[in-house]
C-alpha positions as a Markdown table, in Angstrom:
| # | Residue | x | y | z |
|---|---|---|---|---|
| 1 | Unk | 24.2 | 218.9 | 152.9 |
| 2 | Unk | 24.6 | 215.8 | 155.0 |
| 3 | Unk | 21.0 | 214.7 | 154.3 |
| 4 | Unk | 21.5 | 215.3 | 150.6 |
| 5 | Unk | 24.6 | 213.1 | 150.6 |
| 6 | Unk | 22.8 | 210.3 | 152.4 |
| 7 | Unk | 19.9 | 210.5 | 149.9 |
| 8 | Unk | 22.3 | 210.3 | 147.0 |
| 9 | Unk | 24.0 | 207.2 | 148.4 |
| 10 | Unk | 20.7 | 205.5 | 149.1 |
| 11 | Unk | 19.4 | 206.2 | 145.7 |
| 12 | Unk | 22.5 | 205.0 | 143.9 |
| 13 | Unk | 22.1 | 201.4 | 142.7 |
| 14 | Unk | 24.9 | 199.2 | 143.9 |
| 15 | Unk | 26.9 | 197.6 | 141.2 |
| 16 | Unk | 26.2 | 193.9 | 140.7 |
| 17 | Unk | 29.2 | 191.7 | 141.8 |
| 18 | Unk | 31.1 | 190.4 | 138.8 |
| 19 | Unk | 30.7 | 186.6 | 138.6 |
| 20 | Unk | 33.8 | 184.9 | 137.3 |
| 21 | Unk | 33.3 | 182.9 | 134.1 |
| 22 | Unk | 33.5 | 179.1 | 134.6 |
| 23 | Unk | 36.9 | 177.7 | 133.8 |
| 24 | Unk | 38.8 | 174.5 | 133.4 |
| 25 | Unk | 42.3 | 174.3 | 135.1 |
| 26 | Unk | 45.1 | 176.4 | 133.7 |
| 27 | Unk | 47.1 | 174.6 | 131.0 |
| 28 | Unk | 44.3 | 172.2 | 130.2 |
| 29 | Unk | 42.1 | 171.7 | 127.1 |
| 30 | Unk | 39.1 | 169.5 | 127.5 |
| 31 | Unk | 37.2 | 167.8 | 124.6 |
| 32 | Unk | 33.9 | 166.3 | 125.6 |
| 33 | Unk | 32.2 | 164.0 | 123.1 |
| 34 | Unk | 28.4 | 163.3 | 123.1 |
| 35 | Unk | 26.5 | 160.1 | 122.6 |
| 36 | Unk | 28.1 | 157.9 | 119.8 |
| 37 | Unk | 25.6 | 155.0 | 119.6 |
| 38 | Unk | 27.6 | 152.7 | 117.3 |
| 39 | Unk | 28.5 | 155.4 | 114.7 |
| 40 | Unk | 32.2 | 154.4 | 114.2 |
| 41 | Unk | 32.4 | 156.5 | 111.1 |
| 42 | Unk | 31.5 | 159.7 | 113.0 |
| 43 | Unk | 33.7 | 158.9 | 115.9 |
| 44 | Unk | 36.7 | 158.4 | 113.6 |
| 45 | Unk | 35.9 | 161.7 | 111.8 |
| 46 | Unk | 35.5 | 163.6 | 115.1 |
| 47 | Unk | 38.7 | 162.1 | 116.5 |
| 48 | Unk | 40.6 | 163.4 | 113.5 |
| 49 | Unk | 39.2 | 166.9 | 114.0 |
| 50 | Unk | 40.1 | 166.8 | 117.7 |
| 51 | Unk | 43.7 | 165.9 | 116.8 |
| 52 | Unk | 43.9 | 168.7 | 114.2 |
| 53 | Unk | 42.3 | 171.2 | 116.6 |
| 54 | Unk | 44.7 | 170.4 | 119.4 |
| 55 | Unk | 47.7 | 171.1 | 117.1 |
| 56 | Unk | 47.9 | 174.7 | 118.3 |
| 57 | Unk | 47.7 | 173.8 | 122.0 |
| 58 | Unk | 50.8 | 174.6 | 124.1 |
| 59 | Unk | 49.5 | 173.7 | 127.5 |
| 60 | Unk | 50.3 | 170.7 | 129.7 |
| 61 | Unk | 47.1 | 168.5 | 129.5 |
| 62 | Unk | 44.8 | 167.4 | 126.8 |
| 63 | Unk | 41.8 | 165.5 | 128.1 |
| 64 | Unk | 39.1 | 163.8 | 126.0 |
| 65 | Unk | 35.9 | 162.9 | 127.9 |
| 66 | Unk | 33.4 | 160.5 | 126.3 |
| 67 | Unk | 30.0 | 161.0 | 127.8 |
| 68 | Unk | 28.7 | 157.4 | 127.4 |
| 69 | Unk | 26.2 | 155.6 | 125.2 |
| 70 | Unk | 28.8 | 154.0 | 122.9 |
| 71 | Unk | 26.5 | 151.1 | 122.0 |
| 72 | Unk | 23.0 | 150.5 | 120.5 |
| 73 | Unk | 21.0 | 152.0 | 117.6 |
| 74 | Unk | 23.9 | 152.6 | 115.3 |
| 75 | Unk | 25.4 | 149.7 | 113.3 |
| 76 | Unk | 29.0 | 149.3 | 114.7 |
| 77 | Unk | 28.9 | 149.2 | 118.5 |
| 78 | Unk | 31.5 | 146.5 | 118.8 |
| 79 | Unk | 33.9 | 148.4 | 116.6 |
| 80 | Unk | 33.3 | 151.7 | 118.6 |
| 81 | Unk | 34.5 | 149.9 | 121.7 |
| 82 | Unk | 37.4 | 148.4 | 119.8 |
| 83 | Unk | 38.5 | 151.9 | 118.8 |
| 84 | Unk | 38.2 | 153.3 | 122.3 |
| 85 | Unk | 40.0 | 150.4 | 123.9 |
| 86 | Unk | 42.7 | 149.8 | 121.3 |
| 87 | Unk | 43.3 | 153.2 | 119.7 |
| 88 | Unk | 43.2 | 155.9 | 122.4 |
| 89 | Unk | 44.1 | 159.4 | 121.1 |
| 90 | Unk | 47.8 | 159.7 | 121.5 |
| 91 | Unk | 48.9 | 162.5 | 123.9 |
| 92 | Unk | 45.4 | 162.7 | 125.5 |
| 93 | Unk | 44.1 | 161.6 | 128.9 |
| 94 | Unk | 41.0 | 159.6 | 128.1 |
| 95 | Unk | 38.0 | 159.5 | 130.4 |
| 96 | Unk | 35.1 | 157.1 | 129.6 |
| 97 | Unk | 31.8 | 157.6 | 131.3 |
| 98 | Unk | 29.0 | 155.1 | 131.6 |
| 99 | Unk | 25.7 | 155.7 | 129.8 |
| 100 | Unk | 22.3 | 154.0 | 130.4 |
| 101 | Unk | 22.9 | 151.9 | 127.3 |
| 102 | Unk | 26.1 | 150.4 | 128.7 |
| 103 | Unk | 24.2 | 149.7 | 131.9 |
| 104 | Unk | 21.5 | 147.9 | 130.0 |
| 105 | Unk | 24.1 | 145.8 | 128.2 |
| 106 | Unk | 25.7 | 144.8 | 131.5 |
| 107 | Unk | 22.3 | 144.1 | 133.1 |
| 108 | Unk | 21.4 | 141.8 | 130.2 |
| 109 | Unk | 24.6 | 139.8 | 130.7 |
| 110 | Unk | 23.5 | 139.1 | 134.3 |
| 111 | Unk | 19.7 | 138.9 | 133.8 |
| 112 | Unk | 18.1 | 137.8 | 130.5 |
| 113 | Unk | 14.7 | 139.2 | 131.6 |
| 114 | Unk | 16.2 | 142.7 | 130.8 |
| 115 | Unk | 16.0 | 141.8 | 127.1 |
| 116 | Unk | 12.7 | 143.5 | 126.2 |
| 117 | Unk | 13.8 | 146.8 | 127.7 |
| 118 | Unk | 17.2 | 146.6 | 126.0 |
| 119 | Unk | 15.7 | 145.6 | 122.7 |
| 120 | Unk | 13.4 | 148.7 | 122.9 |
| 121 | Unk | 16.5 | 150.8 | 123.3 |
| 122 | Unk | 18.4 | 149.4 | 120.2 |
| 123 | Unk | 20.0 | 146.2 | 121.4 |
| 124 | Unk | 19.5 | 144.4 | 118.1 |
| 125 | Unk | 22.1 | 146.6 | 116.4 |
| 126 | Unk | 24.6 | 145.9 | 119.2 |
| 127 | Unk | 24.1 | 142.2 | 119.0 |
| 128 | Unk | 24.5 | 142.2 | 115.2 |
| 129 | Unk | 27.8 | 144.1 | 115.5 |
| 130 | Unk | 29.1 | 141.2 | 117.7 |
| 131 | Unk | 27.9 | 138.6 | 115.2 |
| 132 | Unk | 24.8 | 137.6 | 117.2 |
| 133 | Unk | 21.5 | 137.4 | 115.2 |
| 134 | Unk | 18.7 | 138.4 | 117.5 |
| 135 | Unk | 16.2 | 135.7 | 116.6 |
| 136 | Unk | 16.5 | 133.3 | 119.6 |
| 137 | Unk | 14.8 | 133.7 | 122.9 |
| 138 | Unk | 16.3 | 135.9 | 125.6 |
| 139 | Unk | 18.2 | 133.1 | 127.3 |
| 140 | Unk | 19.7 | 131.9 | 124.0 |
| 141 | Unk | 20.7 | 135.4 | 123.1 |
| 142 | Unk | 22.3 | 136.0 | 126.4 |
| 143 | Unk | 24.4 | 132.8 | 126.1 |
| 144 | Unk | 25.5 | 133.7 | 122.5 |
| 145 | Unk | 26.3 | 137.3 | 123.5 |
| 146 | Unk | 28.3 | 136.1 | 126.6 |
| 147 | Unk | 30.3 | 133.9 | 124.2 |
| 148 | Unk | 30.9 | 136.6 | 121.7 |
| 149 | Unk | 31.9 | 139.7 | 123.7 |
| 150 | Unk | 35.6 | 140.0 | 124.1 |
| 151 | Unk | 37.1 | 140.0 | 127.7 |
| 152 | Unk | 38.7 | 143.4 | 127.0 |
| 153 | Unk | 35.3 | 144.8 | 126.2 |
| 154 | Unk | 33.9 | 143.5 | 129.5 |
| 155 | Unk | 36.8 | 145.0 | 131.3 |
| 156 | Unk | 36.3 | 148.4 | 129.6 |
| 157 | Unk | 32.5 | 148.4 | 130.4 |
| 158 | Unk | 33.1 | 147.4 | 134.0 |
| 159 | Unk | 35.6 | 150.2 | 134.5 |
| 160 | Unk | 33.4 | 153.1 | 133.2 |
| 161 | Unk | 33.2 | 156.1 | 135.5 |
| 162 | Unk | 30.0 | 157.9 | 136.5 |
| 163 | Unk | 31.4 | 161.4 | 136.4 |
| 164 | Unk | 34.5 | 163.5 | 135.9 |
| 165 | Unk | 35.3 | 167.0 | 137.1 |
| 166 | Unk | 37.6 | 169.6 | 135.5 |
| 167 | Unk | 37.6 | 173.0 | 137.3 |
| 168 | Unk | 34.1 | 174.5 | 137.3 |
| 169 | Unk | 32.7 | 171.7 | 135.1 |
| 170 | Unk | 31.3 | 168.3 | 135.9 |
| 171 | Unk | 30.8 | 165.7 | 133.1 |
| 172 | Unk | 28.1 | 163.1 | 133.4 |
| 173 | Unk | 26.0 | 161.1 | 131.0 |
| 174 | Unk | 22.5 | 162.2 | 131.7 |
| 175 | Unk | 22.6 | 164.8 | 134.5 |
| 176 | Unk | 22.1 | 165.3 | 138.2 |
| 177 | Unk | 19.2 | 165.5 | 140.6 |
| 178 | Unk | 18.7 | 169.2 | 141.6 |
| 179 | Unk | 19.1 | 169.9 | 145.2 |
| 180 | Unk | 21.4 | 166.9 | 145.9 |
| 181 | Unk | 25.1 | 167.6 | 146.4 |
| 182 | Unk | 27.3 | 166.4 | 143.5 |
| 183 | Unk | 29.2 | 164.0 | 145.7 |
| 184 | Unk | 25.8 | 162.4 | 146.8 |
| 185 | Unk | 24.3 | 161.8 | 143.4 |
| 186 | Unk | 22.6 | 158.5 | 142.7 |
| 187 | Unk | 24.0 | 156.3 | 139.9 |
| 188 | Unk | 20.6 | 155.8 | 138.4 |
| 189 | Unk | 20.0 | 159.6 | 138.1 |
| 190 | Unk | 23.4 | 160.1 | 136.6 |
| 191 | Unk | 22.7 | 157.8 | 133.7 |
| 192 | Unk | 19.0 | 158.1 | 133.3 |
| 193 | Unk | 17.6 | 161.4 | 134.6 |
| 194 | Unk | 15.9 | 163.7 | 132.1 |
| 195 | Unk | 13.0 | 166.1 | 132.7 |
| 196 | Unk | 13.7 | 167.0 | 136.3 |
| 197 | Unk | 17.3 | 168.0 | 135.5 |
| 198 | Unk | 16.6 | 169.6 | 132.1 |
| 199 | Unk | 13.9 | 171.9 | 133.5 |
| 200 | Unk | 15.8 | 173.0 | 136.5 |
| 201 | Unk | 17.6 | 176.3 | 136.9 |
| 202 | Unk | 19.2 | 175.3 | 140.1 |
| 203 | Unk | 22.9 | 176.0 | 140.7 |
| 204 | Unk | 24.4 | 172.5 | 140.9 |
| 205 | Unk | 27.8 | 173.7 | 142.1 |
| 206 | Unk | 29.4 | 173.1 | 138.7 |
| 207 | Unk | 28.3 | 173.5 | 135.1 |
| 208 | Unk | 27.1 | 170.0 | 134.2 |
| 209 | Unk | 28.1 | 168.8 | 130.7 |
| 210 | Unk | 25.9 | 165.9 | 129.6 |
| 211 | Unk | 24.5 | 163.9 | 126.8 |
| 212 | Unk | 21.5 | 161.5 | 126.9 |
| 213 | Unk | 18.8 | 164.1 | 125.9 |
| 214 | Unk | 18.8 | 164.8 | 122.1 |
| 215 | Unk | 18.6 | 168.4 | 120.8 |
| 216 | Unk | 19.2 | 169.7 | 117.3 |
| 217 | Unk | 22.0 | 172.0 | 118.5 |
| 218 | Unk | 24.1 | 172.0 | 121.8 |
| 219 | Unk | 22.0 | 173.4 | 124.6 |
| 220 | Unk | 23.8 | 176.0 | 126.6 |
| 221 | Unk | 22.2 | 177.0 | 129.9 |
| 222 | Unk | 23.5 | 178.8 | 133.0 |
| 223 | Unk | 23.8 | 175.5 | 134.8 |
| 224 | Unk | 24.3 | 172.9 | 132.1 |
| 225 | Unk | 25.5 | 172.2 | 128.5 |
| 226 | Unk | 23.9 | 169.4 | 126.6 |
| 227 | Unk | 25.8 | 167.9 | 123.6 |
| 228 | Unk | 23.7 | 164.9 | 122.4 |
| 229 | Unk | 22.8 | 165.9 | 118.9 |
| 230 | Unk | 21.4 | 162.5 | 118.0 |
| 231 | Unk | 24.4 | 161.3 | 116.0 |
| 232 | Unk | 23.0 | 157.8 | 115.2 |
| 233 | Unk | 20.1 | 159.4 | 113.3 |
| 234 | Unk | 21.4 | 162.8 | 112.3 |
| 235 | Unk | 25.0 | 162.1 | 111.4 |
| 236 | Unk | 26.0 | 165.0 | 113.7 |
| 237 | Unk | 28.3 | 164.0 | 116.5 |
| 238 | Unk | 29.2 | 167.0 | 118.8 |
| 239 | Unk | 32.3 | 167.8 | 120.8 |
| 240 | Unk | 32.5 | 170.6 | 123.4 |
| 241 | Unk | 36.0 | 172.2 | 123.7 |
| 242 | Unk | 36.9 | 174.0 | 126.9 |
| 243 | Unk | 40.1 | 175.9 | 127.6 |
| 244 | Unk | 40.4 | 178.5 | 130.4 |
| 245 | Unk | 37.1 | 180.3 | 130.3 |
| 246 | Unk | 36.6 | 179.7 | 126.5 |
| 247 | Unk | 34.1 | 177.4 | 124.9 |
| 248 | Unk | 33.9 | 176.1 | 121.4 |
| 249 | Unk | 32.3 | 173.2 | 119.5 |
| 250 | Unk | 33.4 | 170.7 | 116.9 |
| 251 | Unk | 30.9 | 168.7 | 114.8 |
| 252 | Unk | 30.9 | 166.0 | 112.2 |
């Protein structure tokens, strides 16, 4: 009888431990917006949808996290920054992260030799939105752009954060380097990394919400959620909505 009982216990498969679903803090709803790239029209539309969606929220905190890449490629980079600086969503905490395109802009202001790389990434659209026609040489364009960009835009760009955490989620522009603690991540990786991060199934310690890498639809993996849906070309700007353990999406 004893041996039969032991055999039954050994043969019985242990139940897998229940893993709690990732959550944001209680009483908080988070809206994370993907790469805007000069599409003021889409940002305005999505902002209206966020305000409407938040109308039924009875918690304490509403947070909107912008994942970076406000400039380049689309036609109205200057006006996008105007909107973010001058018209924050009323009643929301606003978090603005730095993308690689903002870094290229800042690099060009310091070093004109960055021009070819920035131009390859859509700088001509940004300069045009500031009233600078990109026909002169790099030094001339740098001087014109320095004279054209408002001080409040420079202040905004200089204050951009690299990451933001809410509960079990971390928000960053491009991603993180697998195997490196979140608090030890390198700035270049956080705004530029792609394949090494996208192909990894490592547990990063938090679910990483990111933009930077375009996909037709939001990418939901066990360790990351990608929400860059190529707004500048597709007309689809995506927002991830998080409340408690729930997830939803808003789109233009």
